[in-house]
Backbone bond lengths (Angstrom), bond angles and torsions (degrees), N, CA, C in turn:
res aa  C-N    CA-C-N  psi(-1)  N-CA   C-N-CA  omega(-1)  CA-C   N-CA-C  phi
1 X - - - 1.381 - - 1.536 110.48 -
2 X 1.283 114.02 -35.73 1.510 117.95 173.76 1.468 107.77 -65.55
3 X 1.264 117.43 -33.97 1.430 124.09 -177.65 1.501 108.42 -64.39
4 X 1.258 116.36 -48.65 1.447 121.91 -179.68 1.526 112.68 -61.82
5 X 1.273 116.53 -41.06 1.410 121.57 176.14 1.534 112.44 -61.23
6 X 1.339 109.60 -40.83 1.442 114.08 -176.83 1.555 107.79 -69.91
7 X 1.267 119.14 -31.58 1.465 122.81 178.38 1.483 111.06 -71.91
8 X 1.338 118.59 -29.30 1.417 119.74 -177.97 1.540 113.97 -83.90
9 X 1.311 115.59 -15.92 1.499 120.15 -178.67 1.532 107.38 -56.82
10 X 1.353 118.40 -53.71 1.416 115.75 -176.25 1.525 113.42 -59.89
11 X 1.295 121.34 -36.40 1.428 120.76 178.13 1.533 111.61 -69.19
12 X 1.343 117.86 -34.21 1.480 118.99 178.38 1.568 107.19 -68.80
13 X 1.363 114.78 -43.31 1.499 116.00 178.12 1.468 109.38 -58.45
14 X 1.296 115.40 -42.60 1.467 120.69 179.68 1.462 111.86 -61.94
15 X 1.264 118.34 -46.22 1.515 123.68 178.04 1.505 110.28 -63.69
16 X 1.281 117.00 -43.52 1.458 120.21 -174.02 1.587 113.04 -81.00
17 X 1.357 112.67 -41.39 1.457 117.68 -171.84 1.461 111.89 -88.44
18 X 1.322 120.27 -34.73 1.484 120.24 -174.83 1.475 110.52 -61.25
19 X 1.309 123.38 -44.16 1.488 119.18 176.10 1.508 114.16 -60.06
20 X 1.389 114.09 -39.11 1.395 116.53 178.03 1.496 113.08 -70.79
21 X 1.322 119.26 -35.07 1.449 122.28 177.96 1.479 108.39 -69.89
22 X 1.335 120.76 -37.79 1.446 124.07 175.71 1.531 109.56 -61.82
23 X 1.344 118.05 -44.31 1.399 122.67 179.73 1.494 110.90 -64.82
24 X 1.338 118.43 -42.74 1.446 120.58 -179.64 1.575 109.53 -69.55
25 X 1.310 114.93 -36.52 1.519 117.13 176.54 1.561 108.67 -62.86
26 X 1.301 117.10 -40.67 1.535 118.60 178.79 1.466 111.06 -65.28
27 X 1.346 115.69 -41.38 1.477 119.76 177.40 1.526 111.99 -63.43
28 X 1.327 117.62 -39.16 1.442 122.10 177.57 1.525 110.53 -64.49
29 X 1.347 114.81 -43.82 1.451 119.92 176.93 1.520 111.21 -58.27
30 X 1.278 117.14 -44.11 1.485 126.47 179.47 1.493 108.19 -59.82
31 X 1.331 112.42 -49.30 1.502 118.39 -178.73 1.533 108.72 -59.53
32 X 1.422 114.77 -48.37 1.475 118.85 179.34 1.517 110.87 -58.47
33 X 1.328 118.09 -37.54 1.446 122.11 179.33 1.561 111.08 -65.80
34 X 1.362 116.53 -42.60 1.409 123.93 172.45 1.545 112.98 -55.33
35 X 1.370 111.12 -49.68 1.478 118.27 -177.71 1.505 108.46 -65.91
36 X 1.322 120.23 -37.37 1.457 120.82 179.07 1.505 110.18 -66.53
37 X 1.363 117.12 -36.20 1.451 123.48 179.89 1.469 109.76 -69.52
38 X 1.386 116.63 -41.05 1.428 119.81 174.57 1.453 115.56 -64.05
39 X 1.367 116.95 -38.85 1.482 123.34 178.15 1.585 106.75 -62.24
40 X 1.309 118.95 -38.88 1.459 121.17 -178.81 1.588 106.90 -69.51
41 X 1.276 114.73 -42.90 1.502 116.95 179.43 1.510 109.47 -63.40
42 X 1.320 115.37 -47.32 1.518 120.76 177.66 1.539 109.56 -55.87
43 X 1.329 116.25 -46.80 1.465 119.36 -178.98 1.573 110.14 -63.11
44 X 1.312 115.79 -42.80 1.454 122.24 173.89 1.494 112.54 -55.11
45 X 1.428 114.15 -52.95 1.418 117.77 -177.11 1.533 110.68 -67.53
46 X 1.385 120.64 -31.28 1.397 121.30 177.96 1.522 111.32 -68.57
47 X 1.357 117.31 -38.67 1.480 121.48 174.02 1.524 111.32 -61.17
48 X 1.327 115.12 -43.04 1.429 121.16 177.09 1.525 113.52 -62.77
49 X 1.270 114.91 -41.54 1.470 121.58 -179.17 1.555 109.60 -66.56
50 X 1.386 110.62 -46.63 1.491 116.44 178.47 1.531 112.78 -59.07
51 X 1.370 114.76 -40.29 1.447 119.07 178.55 1.516 110.27 -64.71
52 X 1.328 116.40 -45.62 1.505 119.08 179.40 1.538 111.37 -64.44
53 X 1.336 116.43 -40.82 1.449 118.37 176.13 1.462 112.73 -63.15
54 X 1.252 119.70 -44.05 1.504 124.03 175.03 1.481 110.06 -58.21
55 X 1.391 115.84 -46.39 1.452 118.70 175.43 1.489 115.22 -56.11
56 X 1.326 112.33 -45.80 1.499 118.75 177.86 1.533 112.64 -61.63
57 X 1.367 114.68 -40.82 1.467 119.66 178.89 1.556 110.49 -64.90
58 X 1.286 114.45 -37.74 1.513 118.37 177.89 1.563 108.14 -67.83
59 X 1.329 118.05 -40.77 1.447 119.00 177.42 1.462 114.06 -63.85
60 X 1.350 115.19 -40.12 1.455 120.88 -179.85 1.528 108.19 -69.12
61 X 1.285 121.56 -41.29 1.432 124.87 175.35 1.542 109.80 -57.79
62 X 1.337 113.92 -46.96 1.464 114.58 178.35 1.469 113.82 -63.78
63 X 1.366 117.88 -44.36 1.459 120.70 176.98 1.530 109.73 -58.35
64 X 1.345 116.09 -43.28 1.475 116.58 -178.28 1.552 112.40 -65.14
65 X 1.292 115.90 -38.00 1.462 120.39 173.22 1.487 112.50 -60.55
66 X 1.332 118.00 -46.92 1.443 122.48 -179.51 1.502 106.01 -65.65
67 X 1.274 120.88 -42.75 1.505 119.86 -178.28 1.516 109.29 -65.04
68 X 1.336 121.12 -42.69 1.419 124.42 179.63 1.551 110.79 -60.98
69 X 1.360 114.37 -42.50 1.460 118.08 178.07 1.531 111.42 -62.96
70 X 1.314 115.28 -45.45 1.485 119.20 -178.76 1.543 108.94 -67.32
71 X 1.282 119.52 -33.32 1.481 124.18 -176.62 1.587 102.91 -68.64
72 X 1.280 117.67 -48.83 1.493 120.75 -179.37 1.486 110.55 -61.02
73 X 1.325 115.36 -41.30 1.505 120.11 178.24 1.489 112.36 -63.89
74 X 1.371 115.18 -43.02 1.453 115.48 176.86 1.524 112.84 -67.90
75 X 1.313 117.40 -38.34 1.533 118.27 177.10 1.564 107.43 -62.79
76 X 1.330 120.13 -40.73 1.428 117.86 -179.71 1.524 111.25 -65.57
77 X 1.379 115.34 -41.63 1.462 116.58 176.96 1.459 115.09 -65.08
78 X 1.331 116.40 -35.59 1.491 118.40 176.51 1.551 111.16 -66.25
79 X 1.368 115.12 -38.71 1.433 118.87 179.84 1.566 108.44 -64.82
80 X 1.349 115.75 -42.77 1.427 120.62 179.02 1.552 109.87 -60.21
81 X 1.314 116.05 -47.92 1.468 120.84 179.47 1.572 111.78 -61.31
82 X 1.243 111.19 -39.58 1.522 118.40 179.10 1.560 110.35 -62.14
83 X 1.376 112.99 -45.79 1.470 117.00 179.46 1.522 110.32 -66.65
84 X 1.324 119.46 -36.49 1.387 126.09 176.46 1.519 111.93 -58.65
85 X 1.312 111.51 -51.50 1.515 119.53 179.31 1.544 112.18 -61.46
86 X 1.347 114.63 -37.95 1.411 118.70 179.95 1.552 111.76 -67.07
87 X 1.385 111.74 -37.53 1.465 116.49 175.62 1.512 112.25 -65.90
88 X 1.313 114.68 -41.40 1.488 117.92 179.04 1.542 110.45 -65.41
89 X 1.273 115.20 -43.49 1.554 118.67 178.08 1.523 109.85 -61.11
90 X 1.259 118.48 -40.38 1.507 121.16 175.37 1.530 110.38 -59.67
91 X 1.335 114.73 -45.13 1.448 119.14 179.57 1.534 110.98 -64.94
92 X 1.259 117.57 -40.94 1.442 120.39 178.11 1.591 109.41 -65.56
93 X 1.338 114.64 -40.82 1.467 118.68 178.33 1.509 109.16 -59.49
94 X 1.351 117.85 -44.32 1.495 123.53 -179.58 1.565 108.89 -61.31
95 X 1.351 113.53 -45.30 1.514 115.49 -177.62 1.540 107.05 -64.45
96 X 1.349 118.67 -43.48 1.444 121.09 179.83 1.486 109.74 -59.04
97 X 1.324 117.83 -47.31 1.453 121.13 179.10 1.540 111.80 -59.81
98 X 1.372 114.61 -39.88 1.470 118.97 -178.56 1.535 108.37 -66.46
99 X 1.360 117.14 -40.75 1.493 119.08 178.00 1.462 112.38 -66.61
100 X 1.334 113.81 -36.68 1.466 120.42 -179.94 1.611 108.14 -62.71
101 X 1.302 116.32 -46.80 1.440 120.82 179.44 1.542 110.75 -63.39
102 X 1.342 116.36 -39.70 1.440 120.22 176.75 1.493 113.22 -65.07
103 X 1.315 114.65 -38.26 1.522 117.59 175.72 1.532 112.30 -65.33
104 X 1.376 114.14 -37.00 1.420 118.58 178.21 1.505 109.97 -63.69
105 X 1.300 115.67 -45.79 1.415 122.37 179.66 1.512 111.90 -61.21
106 X 1.327 116.14 -45.52 1.505 119.60 176.99 1.468 111.23 -62.92
107 X 1.298 116.56 -38.53 1.506 121.43 176.75 1.504 111.61 -59.10
108 X 1.364 112.17 -48.23 1.509 116.06 -177.83 1.509 107.56 -65.57
109 X 1.359 118.51 -38.16 1.532 118.39 -179.44 1.589 107.02 -66.65
110 X 1.287 115.68 -38.50 1.493 122.73 -179.54 1.562 109.64 -58.55
111 X 1.317 110.50 -47.77 1.505 116.90 -176.31 1.538 107.93 -67.01
112 X 1.324 115.99 -37.68 1.515 117.60 -179.00 1.505 107.35 -65.95
113 X 1.378 119.00 -43.64 1.406 117.46 178.30 1.518 112.77 -64.43
114 X 1.371 116.44 -37.06 1.520 118.11 -179.54 1.529 106.88 -63.67
115 X 1.344 115.77 -42.77 1.532 121.11 178.11 1.560 107.90 -55.29
116 X 1.339 116.44 -48.63 1.403 121.36 -174.85 1.536 107.61 -64.54
117 X 1.411 118.13 -42.00 1.470 119.67 175.55 1.513 110.97 -61.98
118 X 1.297 119.75 -42.33 1.417 121.88 177.85 1.548 111.96 -55.91
119 X 1.251 114.13 -37.22 1.515 119.05 177.68 1.496 112.23 -75.44
120 X 1.328 114.30 -35.17 1.541 120.92 -177.36 1.531 109.50 -74.44
121 X 1.333 122.51 -37.73 1.440 123.29 -175.72 1.486 110.96 -59.83
122 X 1.304 121.01 -47.59 1.430 118.13 178.64 1.549 113.11 -61.27
123 X 1.359 114.85 -37.65 1.500 116.00 175.98 1.431 111.57 -67.10
124 X 1.358 122.94 -35.06 1.420 124.01 176.54 1.553 110.28 -65.22
125 X 1.351 112.89 -40.88 1.479 116.26 -179.99 1.627 111.82 -65.50
126 X 1.358 113.09 -34.81 1.438 117.46 176.23 1.529 112.61 -70.09
127 X 1.364 117.13 -35.93 1.438 122.53 176.14 1.500 109.68 -65.28
128 X 1.333 116.99 -38.89 1.435 122.07 -179.73 1.552 108.92 -63.35
129 X 1.421 111.89 -46.09 1.467 115.15 179.84 1.576 109.17 -60.16
130 X 1.347 114.01 -40.67 1.515 115.35 -179.35 1.500 112.83 -64.86
131 X 1.366 114.67 -38.44 1.506 119.44 177.82 1.536 110.09 -60.15
132 X 1.357 112.80 -40.13 1.494 119.97 -175.12 1.560 106.36 -69.20
133 X 1.356 118.82 -40.69 1.503 124.35 179.21 1.530 108.85 -65.36
134 X 1.354 114.32 -45.57 1.502 116.35 178.91 1.494 110.62 -61.81
135 X 1.272 115.15 -41.33 1.500 117.70 179.70 1.547 110.45 -62.72
136 X 1.377 118.14 -39.18 1.448 123.75 177.84 1.529 110.08 -63.88
137 X 1.324 108.66 -45.70 1.602 111.56 -179.07 1.513 112.16 -63.72
138 X 1.313 115.41 -38.95 1.456 119.41 178.68 1.538 109.47 -64.24
139 X 1.319 115.84 -36.85 1.410 118.58 -178.69 1.563 109.19 -69.34
140 X 1.345 113.76 -38.64 1.447 121.34 -177.21 1.598 108.05 -68.22
141 X 1.296 115.38 -32.73 1.476 119.49 179.74 1.510 108.11 -71.75
142 X 1.184 117.41 -36.20 1.468 121.85 -176.19 1.572 109.86 -75.08
143 X 1.185 117.23 -27.13 1.448 119.34 -177.73 1.491 109.18 -83.24
């Protein structure tokens, strides 16, 4: 009897476990299918992300190049404007110096004329005195 029971155990295990094992095997296959599907989706998303990242890197490189070109252009323009302003300042400085020299020359000329007038005024005063004396003398002669 024990022997018969022992013989029946494998068939019971088979009857009870085989359907469960088949079910578990089916579930594992379904899980593997889902994992494979997710792997494909992840690979697809990774490719998409890599493409987008590469596109962004290219856009950033392009923007950086454009920025650098504009920066160099602005620097050159600023240097050009700086040189132009320096040239204009030098021209204004020369004009101011020229006007200063002209003013100094006119001042000297004016002082020379004032000196001449200072010498001429006493002579004019003496001439006036002489005219007055001559007029007196002529009056005296007539009287």
